[in-house]
PyMOL Python script that loads the backbone (N, CA, C, O; Angstrom):
from pymol import cmd

cmd.read_pdbstr("""\
ATOM      1  N   MET A   1    -105.259  34.656   3.814  1.00  0.00           N
ATOM      2  CA  MET A   1    -106.145  33.431   4.301  1.00  0.00           C
ATOM      3  C   MET A   1    -105.319  32.452   4.273  1.00  0.00           C
ATOM      4  O   MET A   1    -104.587  32.302   3.295  1.00  0.00           O
ATOM      5  N   GLY A   2    -105.274  31.400   5.598  1.00  0.00           N
ATOM      6  CA  GLY A   2    -104.334  30.504   5.670  1.00  0.00           C
ATOM      7  C   GLY A   2    -105.124  29.122   4.976  1.00  0.00           C
ATOM      8  O   GLY A   2    -106.250  29.137   4.480  1.00  0.00           O
ATOM      9  N   GLN A   3    -104.324  28.086   5.071  1.00  0.00           N
ATOM     10  CA  GLN A   3    -104.862  26.834   4.514  1.00  0.00           C
ATOM     11  C   GLN A   3    -106.144  26.331   5.182  1.00  0.00           C
ATOM     12  O   GLN A   3    -107.099  25.909   4.529  1.00  0.00           O
ATOM     13  N   ASP A   4    -106.117  26.394   6.438  1.00  0.00           N
ATOM     14  CA  ASP A   4    -107.313  25.884   7.296  1.00  0.00           C
ATOM     15  C   ASP A   4    -108.570  26.754   6.779  1.00  0.00           C
ATOM     16  O   ASP A   4    -109.669  26.242   6.562  1.00  0.00           O
ATOM     17  N   GLN A   5    -108.325  27.950   6.628  1.00  0.00           N
ATOM     18  CA  GLN A   5    -109.361  28.720   6.217  1.00  0.00           C
ATOM     19  C   GLN A   5    -109.912  28.459   4.969  1.00  0.00           C
ATOM     20  O   GLN A   5    -111.124  28.485   4.755  1.00  0.00           O
ATOM     21  N   ASP A   6    -108.777  28.125   3.855  1.00  0.00           N
ATOM     22  CA  ASP A   6    -109.322  27.678   2.735  1.00  0.00           C
ATOM     23  C   ASP A   6    -110.360  26.442   2.703  1.00  0.00           C
ATOM     24  O   ASP A   6    -111.407  26.411   2.055  1.00  0.00           O
ATOM     25  N   GLU A   7    -109.829  25.394   3.570  1.00  0.00           N
ATOM     26  CA  GLU A   7    -110.391  24.172   3.373  1.00  0.00           C
ATOM     27  C   GLU A   7    -111.802  24.176   4.031  1.00  0.00           C
ATOM     28  O   GLU A   7    -112.537  23.190   3.978  1.00  0.00           O
ATOM     29  N   ARG A   8    -112.156  25.384   4.680  1.00  0.00           N
ATOM     30  CA  ARG A   8    -113.498  25.619   5.132  1.00  0.00           C
ATOM     31  C   ARG A   8    -114.562  26.254   4.275  1.00  0.00           C
ATOM     32  O   ARG A   8    -115.759  26.039   4.464  1.00  0.00           O
ATOM     33  N   ASN A   9    -114.087  27.057   3.311  1.00  0.00           N
ATOM     34  CA  ASN A   9    -114.843  27.921   2.329  1.00  0.00           C
ATOM     35  C   ASN A   9    -114.927  27.150   1.044  1.00  0.00           C
ATOM     36  O   ASN A   9    -113.897  26.909   0.415  1.00  0.00           O
ATOM     37  N   PHE A  10    -116.030  26.777   0.649  1.00  0.00           N
ATOM     38  CA  PHE A  10    -116.129  26.236  -0.634  1.00  0.00           C
ATOM     39  C   PHE A  10    -117.047  26.888  -1.715  1.00  0.00           C
ATOM     40  O   PHE A  10    -117.504  26.198  -2.627  1.00  0.00           O
ATOM     41  N   GLY A  11    -117.300  28.145  -1.614  1.00  0.00           N
ATOM     42  CA  GLY A  11    -118.026  28.992  -2.409  1.00  0.00           C
ATOM     43  C   GLY A  11    -119.405  28.751  -2.428  1.00  0.00           C
ATOM     44  O   GLY A  11    -119.850  27.878  -1.683  1.00  0.00           O
ATOM     45  N   PRO A  12    -120.270  29.486  -3.279  1.00  0.00           N
ATOM     46  CA  PRO A  12    -121.601  29.493  -3.241  1.00  0.00           C
ATOM     47  C   PRO A  12    -122.139  27.918  -3.338  1.00  0.00           C
ATOM     48  O   PRO A  12    -121.527  27.084  -4.004  1.00  0.00           O
ATOM     49  N   GLN A  13    -123.186  27.650  -2.699  1.00  0.00           N
ATOM     50  CA  GLN A  13    -123.558  26.239  -2.642  1.00  0.00           C
ATOM     51  C   GLN A  13    -124.780  26.079  -3.565  1.00  0.00           C
ATOM     52  O   GLN A  13    -125.453  27.050  -3.912  1.00  0.00           O
ATOM     53  N   PRO A  14    -125.084  24.612  -4.011  1.00  0.00           N
ATOM     54  CA  PRO A  14    -126.414  24.499  -4.563  1.00  0.00           C
ATOM     55  C   PRO A  14    -127.496  25.093  -3.751  1.00  0.00           C
ATOM     56  O   PRO A  14    -128.451  25.570  -4.365  1.00  0.00           O
ATOM     57  N   LEU A  15    -127.488  25.135  -2.470  1.00  0.00           N
ATOM     58  CA  LEU A  15    -128.610  25.563  -1.547  1.00  0.00           C
ATOM     59  C   LEU A  15    -128.846  27.082  -2.080  1.00  0.00           C
ATOM     60  O   LEU A  15    -130.002  27.435  -2.313  1.00  0.00           O
ATOM     61  N   ASP A  16    -127.966  27.817  -2.240  1.00  0.00           N
ATOM     62  CA  ASP A  16    -127.968  29.253  -2.719  1.00  0.00           C
ATOM     63  C   ASP A  16    -128.887  29.151  -3.889  1.00  0.00           C
ATOM     64  O   ASP A  16    -130.007  29.641  -3.751  1.00  0.00           O
ATOM     65  N   LYS A  17    -128.582  28.597  -4.998  1.00  0.00           N
ATOM     66  CA  LYS A  17    -129.255  28.545  -6.109  1.00  0.00           C
ATOM     67  C   LYS A  17    -130.840  28.039  -6.062  1.00  0.00           C
ATOM     68  O   LYS A  17    -131.770  28.489  -6.731  1.00  0.00           O
ATOM     69  N   ILE A  18    -130.873  26.998  -5.101  1.00  0.00           N
ATOM     70  CA  ILE A  18    -132.546  26.555  -4.843  1.00  0.00           C
ATOM     71  C   ILE A  18    -133.125  27.480  -4.130  1.00  0.00           C
ATOM     72  O   ILE A  18    -134.260  27.819  -4.465  1.00  0.00           O
ATOM     73  N   MET A  19    -132.570  28.032  -3.124  1.00  0.00           N
ATOM     74  CA  MET A  19    -133.272  29.221  -2.498  1.00  0.00           C
ATOM     75  C   MET A  19    -133.696  30.440  -3.261  1.00  0.00           C
ATOM     76  O   MET A  19    -134.851  30.851  -3.152  1.00  0.00           O
ATOM     77  N   THR A  20    -132.749  31.085  -4.091  1.00  0.00           N
ATOM     78  CA  THR A  20    -132.802  31.964  -5.066  1.00  0.00           C
ATOM     79  C   THR A  20    -134.103  31.711  -6.132  1.00  0.00           C
ATOM     80  O   THR A  20    -134.905  32.608  -6.392  1.00  0.00           O
ATOM     81  N   ASP A  21    -134.175  30.446  -6.663  1.00  0.00           N
ATOM     82  CA  ASP A  21    -134.937  29.938  -7.793  1.00  0.00           C
ATOM     83  C   ASP A  21    -136.514  29.958  -7.043  1.00  0.00           C
ATOM     84  O   ASP A  21    -137.512  30.247  -7.702  1.00  0.00           O
ATOM     85  N   HIS A  22    -136.572  29.634  -5.685  1.00  0.00           N
ATOM     86  CA  HIS A  22    -137.868  29.441  -5.105  1.00  0.00           C
ATOM     87  C   HIS A  22    -138.198  30.856  -4.234  1.00  0.00           C
ATOM     88  O   HIS A  22    -139.065  30.911  -3.362  1.00  0.00           O
ATOM     89  N   GLY A  23    -137.392  31.916  -4.612  1.00  0.00           N
ATOM     90  CA  GLY A  23    -137.702  33.089  -3.981  1.00  0.00           C
ATOM     91  C   GLY A  23    -137.719  33.165  -2.544  1.00  0.00           C
ATOM     92  O   GLY A  23    -138.531  33.869  -1.943  1.00  0.00           O
ATOM     93  N   LEU A  24    -136.720  32.356  -1.895  1.00  0.00           N
ATOM     94  CA  LEU A  24    -136.618  32.254  -0.337  1.00  0.00           C
ATOM     95  C   LEU A  24    -135.570  33.103   0.143  1.00  0.00           C
ATOM     96  O   LEU A  24    -134.620  33.255  -0.626  1.00  0.00           O
ATOM     97  N   ASP A  25    -135.538  33.699   1.266  1.00  0.00           N
ATOM     98  CA  ASP A  25    -134.531  34.562   1.821  1.00  0.00           C
ATOM     99  C   ASP A  25    -134.273  33.927   3.086  1.00  0.00           C
ATOM    100  O   ASP A  25    -135.162  33.245   3.597  1.00  0.00           O
ATOM    101  N   ASN A  26    -132.950  34.098   3.755  1.00  0.00           N
ATOM    102  CA  ASN A  26    -132.573  33.364   4.789  1.00  0.00           C
ATOM    103  C   ASN A  26    -133.801  33.332   6.011  1.00  0.00           C
ATOM    104  O   ASN A  26    -134.023  32.257   6.568  1.00  0.00           O
ATOM    105  N   HIS A  27    -134.497  34.429   6.354  1.00  0.00           N
ATOM    106  CA  HIS A  27    -135.546  34.667   7.151  1.00  0.00           C
ATOM    107  C   HIS A  27    -136.510  33.405   6.891  1.00  0.00           C
ATOM    108  O   HIS A  27    -136.860  32.695   7.834  1.00  0.00           O
ATOM    109  N   GLY A  28    -136.884  33.179   5.696  1.00  0.00           N
ATOM    110  CA  GLY A  28    -137.743  32.074   5.336  1.00  0.00           C
ATOM    111  C   GLY A  28    -137.483  30.790   5.934  1.00  0.00           C
ATOM    112  O   GLY A  28    -138.338  30.101   6.490  1.00  0.00           O
ATOM    113  N   LEU A  29    -136.015  30.438   5.768  1.00  0.00           N
ATOM    114  CA  LEU A  29    -135.611  29.093   6.385  1.00  0.00           C
ATOM    115  C   LEU A  29    -135.537  29.224   7.917  1.00  0.00           C
ATOM    116  O   LEU A  29    -135.920  28.233   8.538  1.00  0.00           O
ATOM    117  N   VAL A  30    -135.071  30.374   8.691  1.00  0.00           N
ATOM    118  CA  VAL A  30    -135.377  30.500   9.888  1.00  0.00           C
ATOM    119  C   VAL A  30    -136.543  30.371  10.659  1.00  0.00           C
ATOM    120  O   VAL A  30    -136.615  29.773  11.733  1.00  0.00           O
ATOM    121  N   ALA A  31    -137.634  31.068   9.959  1.00  0.00           N
ATOM    122  CA  ALA A  31    -139.036  31.078  10.248  1.00  0.00           C
ATOM    123  C   ALA A  31    -139.564  29.495  10.325  1.00  0.00           C
ATOM    124  O   ALA A  31    -140.199  29.016  11.264  1.00  0.00           O
ATOM    125  N   ALA A  32    -139.187  28.862   9.221  1.00  0.00           N
ATOM    126  CA  ALA A  32    -139.803  27.544   8.809  1.00  0.00           C
ATOM    127  C   ALA A  32    -139.046  26.439   9.835  1.00  0.00           C
ATOM    128  O   ALA A  32    -139.569  25.350  10.071  1.00  0.00           O
ATOM    129  N   SER A  33    -137.820  26.825  10.388  1.00  0.00           N
ATOM    130  CA  SER A  33    -137.198  25.664  11.204  1.00  0.00           C
ATOM    131  C   SER A  33    -138.003  25.424  12.497  1.00  0.00           C
ATOM    132  O   SER A  33    -138.471  26.346  13.165  1.00  0.00           O
ATOM    133  N   ARG A  34    -138.135  24.045  12.817  1.00  0.00           N
ATOM    134  CA  ARG A  34    -138.507  23.620  13.986  1.00  0.00           C
ATOM    135  C   ARG A  34    -137.376  23.568  15.403  1.00  0.00           C
ATOM    136  O   ARG A  34    -137.654  23.415  16.593  1.00  0.00           O
ATOM    137  N   GLU A  35    -136.247  23.727  14.845  1.00  0.00           N
ATOM    138  CA  GLU A  35    -135.140  23.670  15.586  1.00  0.00           C
ATOM    139  C   GLU A  35    -134.361  25.096  15.422  1.00  0.00           C
ATOM    140  O   GLU A  35    -134.414  25.802  14.415  1.00  0.00           O
ATOM    141  N   PRO A  36    -133.633  25.377  16.604  1.00  0.00           N
ATOM    142  CA  PRO A  36    -132.828  26.692  16.456  1.00  0.00           C
ATOM    143  C   PRO A  36    -132.031  26.727  15.276  1.00  0.00           C
ATOM    144  O   PRO A  36    -131.231  25.835  14.993  1.00  0.00           O
ATOM    145  N   LEU A  37    -132.258  27.864  14.498  1.00  0.00           N
ATOM    146  CA  LEU A  37    -131.387  28.011  13.365  1.00  0.00           C
ATOM    147  C   LEU A  37    -131.361  29.560  13.245  1.00  0.00           C
ATOM    148  O   LEU A  37    -132.371  30.248  13.396  1.00  0.00           O
ATOM    149  N   THR A  38    -130.073  30.078  12.948  1.00  0.00           N
ATOM    150  CA  THR A  38    -129.966  31.669  12.976  1.00  0.00           C
ATOM    151  C   THR A  38    -129.714  32.184  11.333  1.00  0.00           C
ATOM    152  O   THR A  38    -129.309  31.485  10.405  1.00  0.00           O
ATOM    153  N   HIS A  39    -130.020  33.365  11.310  1.00  0.00           N
ATOM    154  CA  HIS A  39    -129.843  33.953   9.971  1.00  0.00           C
ATOM    155  C   HIS A  39    -128.274  33.717   9.542  1.00  0.00           C
ATOM    156  O   HIS A  39    -128.013  33.399   8.382  1.00  0.00           O
ATOM    157  N   LYS A  40    -127.349  33.868  10.419  1.00  0.00           N
ATOM    158  CA  LYS A  40    -125.913  33.737  10.228  1.00  0.00           C
ATOM    159  C   LYS A  40    -125.601  32.499   9.757  1.00  0.00           C
ATOM    160  O   LYS A  40    -124.829  32.460   8.799  1.00  0.00           O
ATOM    161  N   ALA A  41    -126.144  31.176  10.335  1.00  0.00           N
ATOM    162  CA  ALA A  41    -125.938  30.043  10.072  1.00  0.00           C
ATOM    163  C   ALA A  41    -126.402  29.860   8.471  1.00  0.00           C
ATOM    164  O   ALA A  41    -125.609  29.391   7.655  1.00  0.00           O
ATOM    165  N   VAL A  42    -127.600  30.225   8.138  1.00  0.00           N
ATOM    166  CA  VAL A  42    -128.094  30.089   6.696  1.00  0.00           C
ATOM    167  C   VAL A  42    -127.247  30.657   5.767  1.00  0.00           C
ATOM    168  O   VAL A  42    -127.028  30.109   4.686  1.00  0.00           O
ATOM    169  N   GLN A  43    -126.670  31.879   6.145  1.00  0.00           N
ATOM    170  CA  GLN A  43    -125.719  32.705   5.264  1.00  0.00           C
ATOM    171  C   GLN A  43    -124.653  32.129   4.952  1.00  0.00           C
ATOM    172  O   GLN A  43    -124.231  32.086   3.796  1.00  0.00           O
ATOM    173  N   ARG A  44    -123.944  31.486   6.192  1.00  0.00           N
ATOM    174  CA  ARG A  44    -122.716  30.492   6.158  1.00  0.00           C
ATOM    175  C   ARG A  44    -123.114  29.466   4.995  1.00  0.00           C
ATOM    176  O   ARG A  44    -122.540  29.296   3.919  1.00  0.00           O
ATOM    177  N   ALA A  45    -124.161  28.882   5.460  1.00  0.00           N
ATOM    178  CA  ALA A  45    -124.494  27.697   4.587  1.00  0.00           C
ATOM    179  C   ALA A  45    -124.407  27.947   2.957  1.00  0.00           C
ATOM    180  O   ALA A  45    -123.786  27.231   2.171  1.00  0.00           O
ATOM    181  N   ARG A  46    -125.126  29.061   2.648  1.00  0.00           N
ATOM    182  CA  ARG A  46    -125.291  29.562   1.226  1.00  0.00           C
ATOM    183  C   ARG A  46    -124.051  29.892   0.497  1.00  0.00           C
ATOM    184  O   ARG A  46    -123.831  29.709  -0.701  1.00  0.00           O
ATOM    185  N   LYS A  47    -123.137  30.491   1.541  1.00  0.00           N
ATOM    186  CA  LYS A  47    -121.603  31.098   0.906  1.00  0.00           C
ATOM    187  C   LYS A  47    -120.803  29.875   0.853  1.00  0.00           C
ATOM    188  O   LYS A  47    -119.889  29.909   0.030  1.00  0.00           O
ATOM    189  N   GLY A  48    -120.957  28.579   1.680  1.00  0.00           N
ATOM    190  CA  GLY A  48    -120.124  27.529   1.448  1.00  0.00           C
ATOM    191  C   GLY A  48    -119.151  27.520   2.531  1.00  0.00           C
ATOM    192  O   GLY A  48    -118.027  27.067   2.312  1.00  0.00           O
ATOM    193  N   ARG A  49    -119.477  27.990   3.716  1.00  0.00           N
ATOM    194  CA  ARG A  49    -118.643  27.958   4.901  1.00  0.00           C
ATOM    195  C   ARG A  49    -119.099  26.435   5.544  1.00  0.00           C
ATOM    196  O   ARG A  49    -120.286  26.155   5.706  1.00  0.00           O
ATOM    197  N   ARG A  50    -118.010  25.510   5.881  1.00  0.00           N
ATOM    198  CA  ARG A  50    -118.364  24.137   6.163  1.00  0.00           C
ATOM    199  C   ARG A  50    -119.307  24.250   7.480  1.00  0.00           C
ATOM    200  O   ARG A  50    -119.187  25.089   8.373  1.00  0.00           O
ATOM    201  N   LEU A  51    -120.037  23.467   7.418  1.00  0.00           N
ATOM    202  CA  LEU A  51    -121.119  23.263   8.646  1.00  0.00           C
ATOM    203  C   LEU A  51    -120.915  21.956   9.186  1.00  0.00           C
ATOM    204  O   LEU A  51    -120.343  21.080   8.537  1.00  0.00           O
ATOM    205  N   THR A  52    -121.432  21.750  10.551  1.00  0.00           N
ATOM    206  CA  THR A  52    -121.696  20.387  11.094  1.00  0.00           C
ATOM    207  C   THR A  52    -122.673  19.599  10.133  1.00  0.00           C
ATOM    208  O   THR A  52    -123.323  20.094   9.212  1.00  0.00           O
ATOM    209  N   ASN A  53    -122.652  18.450  10.477  1.00  0.00           N
ATOM    210  CA  ASN A  53    -123.650  17.564   9.588  1.00  0.00           C
ATOM    211  C   ASN A  53    -125.089  18.020  10.223  1.00  0.00           C
ATOM    212  O   ASN A  53    -126.053  18.220   9.484  1.00  0.00           O
ATOM    213  N   ARG A  54    -125.176  18.194  11.850  1.00  0.00           N
ATOM    214  CA  ARG A  54    -126.301  18.537  12.231  1.00  0.00           C
ATOM    215  C   ARG A  54    -126.972  19.857  11.702  1.00  0.00           C
ATOM    216  O   ARG A  54    -128.155  20.084  11.447  1.00  0.00           O
ATOM    217  N   MET A  55    -126.008  20.554  11.626  1.00  0.00           N
ATOM    218  CA  MET A  55    -126.580  21.994  11.057  1.00  0.00           C
ATOM    219  C   MET A  55    -127.055  21.699   9.565  1.00  0.00           C
ATOM    220  O   MET A  55    -128.074  22.286   9.200  1.00  0.00           O
ATOM    221  N   GLN A  56    -126.522  20.989   8.817  1.00  0.00           N
ATOM    222  CA  GLN A  56    -126.783  20.804   7.540  1.00  0.00           C
ATOM    223  C   GLN A  56    -128.420  20.310   7.437  1.00  0.00           C
ATOM    224  O   GLN A  56    -129.286  20.725   6.668  1.00  0.00           O
ATOM    225  N   LEU A  57    -128.502  19.377   8.392  1.00  0.00           N
ATOM    226  CA  LEU A  57    -129.782  18.541   8.312  1.00  0.00           C
ATOM    227  C   LEU A  57    -130.792  19.703   8.861  1.00  0.00           C
ATOM    228  O   LEU A  57    -131.938  19.708   8.411  1.00  0.00           O
ATOM    229  N   ARG A  58    -130.423  20.640   9.774  1.00  0.00           N
ATOM    230  CA  ARG A  58    -131.473  21.748  10.072  1.00  0.00           C
ATOM    231  C   ARG A  58    -131.765  22.254   9.043  1.00  0.00           C
ATOM    232  O   ARG A  58    -132.966  22.449   8.855  1.00  0.00           O
ATOM    233  N   ILE A  59    -130.847  22.636   8.045  1.00  0.00           N
ATOM    234  CA  ILE A  59    -131.093  23.520   6.971  1.00  0.00           C
ATOM    235  C   ILE A  59    -131.835  22.944   5.982  1.00  0.00           C
ATOM    236  O   ILE A  59    -132.594  23.648   5.315  1.00  0.00           O
ATOM    237  N   SER A  60    -131.716  21.563   5.747  1.00  0.00           N
ATOM    238  CA  SER A  60    -132.233  20.706   4.798  1.00  0.00           C
ATOM    239  C   SER A  60    -133.876  20.709   5.083  1.00  0.00           C
ATOM    240  O   SER A  60    -134.784  20.874   4.267  1.00  0.00           O
ATOM    241  N   GLU A  61    -133.941  20.495   6.366  1.00  0.00           N
ATOM    242  CA  GLU A  61    -135.367  20.278   7.070  1.00  0.00           C
ATOM    243  C   GLU A  61    -136.251  21.586   6.939  1.00  0.00           C
ATOM    244  O   GLU A  61    -137.474  21.611   6.794  1.00  0.00           O
ATOM    245  N   ALA A  62    -135.511  22.518   7.007  1.00  0.00           N
ATOM    246  CA  ALA A  62    -136.187  24.016   7.216  1.00  0.00           C
ATOM    247  C   ALA A  62    -136.383  24.229   5.639  1.00  0.00           C
ATOM    248  O   ALA A  62    -137.510  24.535   5.248  1.00  0.00           O
ATOM    249  N   LEU A  63    -135.389  24.090   4.757  1.00  0.00           N
ATOM    250  CA  LEU A  63    -135.838  24.392   3.264  1.00  0.00           C
ATOM    251  C   LEU A  63    -137.070  23.498   2.841  1.00  0.00           C
ATOM    252  O   LEU A  63    -138.033  24.015   2.276  1.00  0.00           O
ATOM    253  N   THR A  64    -137.027  22.271   3.098  1.00  0.00           N
ATOM    254  CA  THR A  64    -138.348  21.453   2.823  1.00  0.00           C
ATOM    255  C   THR A  64    -139.584  21.865   3.287  1.00  0.00           C
ATOM    256  O   THR A  64    -140.610  21.802   2.610  1.00  0.00           O
ATOM    257  N   ARG A  65    -139.511  22.355   4.613  1.00  0.00           N
ATOM    258  CA  ARG A  65    -140.809  22.997   5.221  1.00  0.00           C
ATOM    259  C   ARG A  65    -141.152  24.375   4.620  1.00  0.00           C
ATOM    260  O   ARG A  65    -142.338  24.697   4.547  1.00  0.00           O
ATOM    261  N   SER A  66    -140.257  25.146   4.217  1.00  0.00           N
ATOM    262  CA  SER A  66    -140.517  26.473   3.659  1.00  0.00           C
ATOM    263  C   SER A  66    -141.011  26.520   2.293  1.00  0.00           C
ATOM    264  O   SER A  66    -141.454  27.579   1.848  1.00  0.00           O
ATOM    265  N   LEU A  67    -140.968  25.326   1.502  1.00  0.00           N
ATOM    266  CA  LEU A  67    -141.065  25.520   0.052  1.00  0.00           C
ATOM    267  C   LEU A  67    -142.701  25.816  -0.133  1.00  0.00           C
ATOM    268  O   LEU A  67    -143.418  25.155   0.618  1.00  0.00           O
ATOM    269  N   GLN A  68    -143.236  26.552  -0.867  1.00  0.00           N
ATOM    270  CA  GLN A  68    -144.600  26.497  -1.191  1.00  0.00           C
ATOM    271  C   GLN A  68    -145.364  25.323  -1.443  1.00  0.00           C
ATOM    272  O   GLN A  68    -146.453  25.032  -0.947  1.00  0.00           O
ATOM    273  N   THR A  69    -144.515  24.514  -2.472  1.00  0.00           N
ATOM    274  CA  THR A  69    -145.105  23.422  -3.172  1.00  0.00           C
ATOM    275  C   THR A  69    -144.427  22.238  -2.614  1.00  0.00           C
ATOM    276  O   THR A  69    -143.276  21.993  -2.974  1.00  0.00           O
ATOM    277  N   PRO A  70    -145.076  21.433  -1.712  1.00  0.00           N
ATOM    278  CA  PRO A  70    -144.321  20.396  -0.677  1.00  0.00           C
ATOM    279  C   PRO A  70    -143.556  19.474  -1.854  1.00  0.00           C
ATOM    280  O   PRO A  70    -144.100  19.255  -2.936  1.00  0.00           O
ATOM    281  N   VAL A  71    -142.502  19.068  -1.579  1.00  0.00           N
ATOM    282  CA  VAL A  71    -141.570  18.174  -2.298  1.00  0.00           C
ATOM    283  C   VAL A  71    -141.969  16.728  -1.774  1.00  0.00           C
ATOM    284  O   VAL A  71    -142.152  16.554  -0.569  1.00  0.00           O
ATOM    285  N   GLU A  72    -142.099  15.723  -2.665  1.00  0.00           N
ATOM    286  CA  GLU A  72    -142.399  14.329  -2.137  1.00  0.00           C
ATOM    287  C   GLU A  72    -141.257  13.804  -1.274  1.00  0.00           C
ATOM    288  O   GLU A  72    -141.501  13.256  -0.199  1.00  0.00           O
ATOM    289  N   THR A  73    -140.063  13.958  -1.709  1.00  0.00           N
ATOM    290  CA  THR A  73    -138.876  13.603  -0.831  1.00  0.00           C
ATOM    291  C   THR A  73    -138.086  14.705  -0.361  1.00  0.00           C
ATOM    292  O   THR A  73    -137.772  15.573  -1.176  1.00  0.00           O
ATOM    293  N   PRO A  74    -137.670  14.810   1.000  1.00  0.00           N
ATOM    294  CA  PRO A  74    -136.868  15.724   1.531  1.00  0.00           C
ATOM    295  C   PRO A  74    -135.444  15.761   0.640  1.00  0.00           C
ATOM    296  O   PRO A  74    -135.055  14.808  -0.036  1.00  0.00           O
ATOM    297  N   TRP A  75    -134.765  17.003   0.765  1.00  0.00           N
ATOM    298  CA  TRP A  75    -133.654  17.061   0.100  1.00  0.00           C
ATOM    299  C   TRP A  75    -132.731  16.463   0.675  1.00  0.00           C
ATOM    300  O   TRP A  75    -132.660  16.337   1.897  1.00  0.00           O
ATOM    301  N   LYS A  76    -131.806  15.968  -0.249  1.00  0.00           N
ATOM    302  CA  LYS A  76    -130.486  15.106   0.254  1.00  0.00           C
ATOM    303  C   LYS A  76    -129.417  16.138   0.545  1.00  0.00           C
ATOM    304  O   LYS A  76    -129.404  17.228  -0.027  1.00  0.00           O
ATOM    305  N   LEU A  77    -128.513  15.766   1.456  1.00  0.00           N
ATOM    306  CA  LEU A  77    -127.806  16.848   1.868  1.00  0.00           C
ATOM    307  C   LEU A  77    -126.630  17.179   0.537  1.00  0.00           C
ATOM    308  O   LEU A  77    -126.160  18.289   0.288  1.00  0.00           O
ATOM    309  N   SER A  78    -126.358  16.014  -0.132  1.00  0.00           N
ATOM    310  CA  SER A  78    -125.577  16.305  -1.330  1.00  0.00           C
ATOM    311  C   SER A  78    -126.268  16.986  -2.403  1.00  0.00           C
ATOM    312  O   SER A  78    -125.640  17.337  -3.403  1.00  0.00           O
ATOM    313  N   ASP A  79    -127.599  17.219  -2.273  1.00  0.00           N
ATOM    314  CA  ASP A  79    -128.452  18.120  -3.360  1.00  0.00           C
ATOM    315  C   ASP A  79    -128.092  19.749  -2.921  1.00  0.00           C
ATOM    316  O   ASP A  79    -128.216  20.688  -3.706  1.00  0.00           O
ATOM    317  N   LEU A  80    -127.682  19.860  -1.684  1.00  0.00           N
ATOM    318  CA  LEU A  80    -127.671  21.234  -1.158  1.00  0.00           C
ATOM    319  C   LEU A  80    -126.263  21.730  -0.954  1.00  0.00           C
ATOM    320  O   LEU A  80    -126.066  22.943  -1.027  1.00  0.00           O
ATOM    321  N   PHE A  81    -125.181  20.838  -0.684  1.00  0.00           N
ATOM    322  CA  PHE A  81    -123.973  21.160  -0.258  1.00  0.00           C
ATOM    323  C   PHE A  81    -123.078  20.385  -1.296  1.00  0.00           C
ATOM    324  O   PHE A  81    -123.243  19.170  -1.404  1.00  0.00           O
ATOM    325  N   ASN A  82    -122.195  20.992  -2.015  1.00  0.00           N
ATOM    326  CA  ASN A  82    -121.162  20.402  -2.737  1.00  0.00           C
ATOM    327  C   ASN A  82    -119.756  19.860  -2.117  1.00  0.00           C
ATOM    328  O   ASN A  82    -118.882  19.340  -2.811  1.00  0.00           O
ATOM    329  N   TYR A  83    -119.677  20.034  -0.876  1.00  0.00           N
ATOM    330  CA  TYR A  83    -118.515  19.368  -0.112  1.00  0.00           C
ATOM    331  C   TYR A  83    -118.767  18.352   0.586  1.00  0.00           C
ATOM    332  O   TYR A  83    -117.983  17.974   1.456  1.00  0.00           O
ATOM    333  N   ARG A  84    -119.984  17.694   0.304  1.00  0.00           N
ATOM    334  CA  ARG A  84    -120.261  16.420   0.955  1.00  0.00           C
ATOM    335  C   ARG A  84    -119.443  15.412   0.341  1.00  0.00           C
ATOM    336  O   ARG A  84    -119.052  15.568  -0.816  1.00  0.00           O
ATOM    337  N   ASP A  85    -119.096  14.211   1.130  1.00  0.00           N
ATOM    338  CA  ASP A  85    -118.336  13.301   0.589  1.00  0.00           C
ATOM    339  C   ASP A  85    -119.511  12.144   0.106  1.00  0.00           C
ATOM    340  O   ASP A  85    -119.162  11.109  -0.461  1.00  0.00           O
TER     341      ASP A  85
END
""", "prot")
cmd.dss("prot")
cmd.show_as("cartoon", "prot")
cmd.util.cbc("prot")
cmd.orient("prot")
């Protein structure tokens, strides 16, 4: 694996733990999303592959919509992804 590849992979993300704790699978986020979102994108997000800011926002919005108990404030991207600045 080259250096460029290492810089794009950050290991399991907080998003993965949140989804697991709430019993959500990748399909739950895809189904809840109002914008195009693929199972592959969700899997990449959970495993720590660097995503664009726009895709991170889509995943955050889908997560908020998919929770059985509504949250008062939407997830911040820094709550879901540990590689954000």
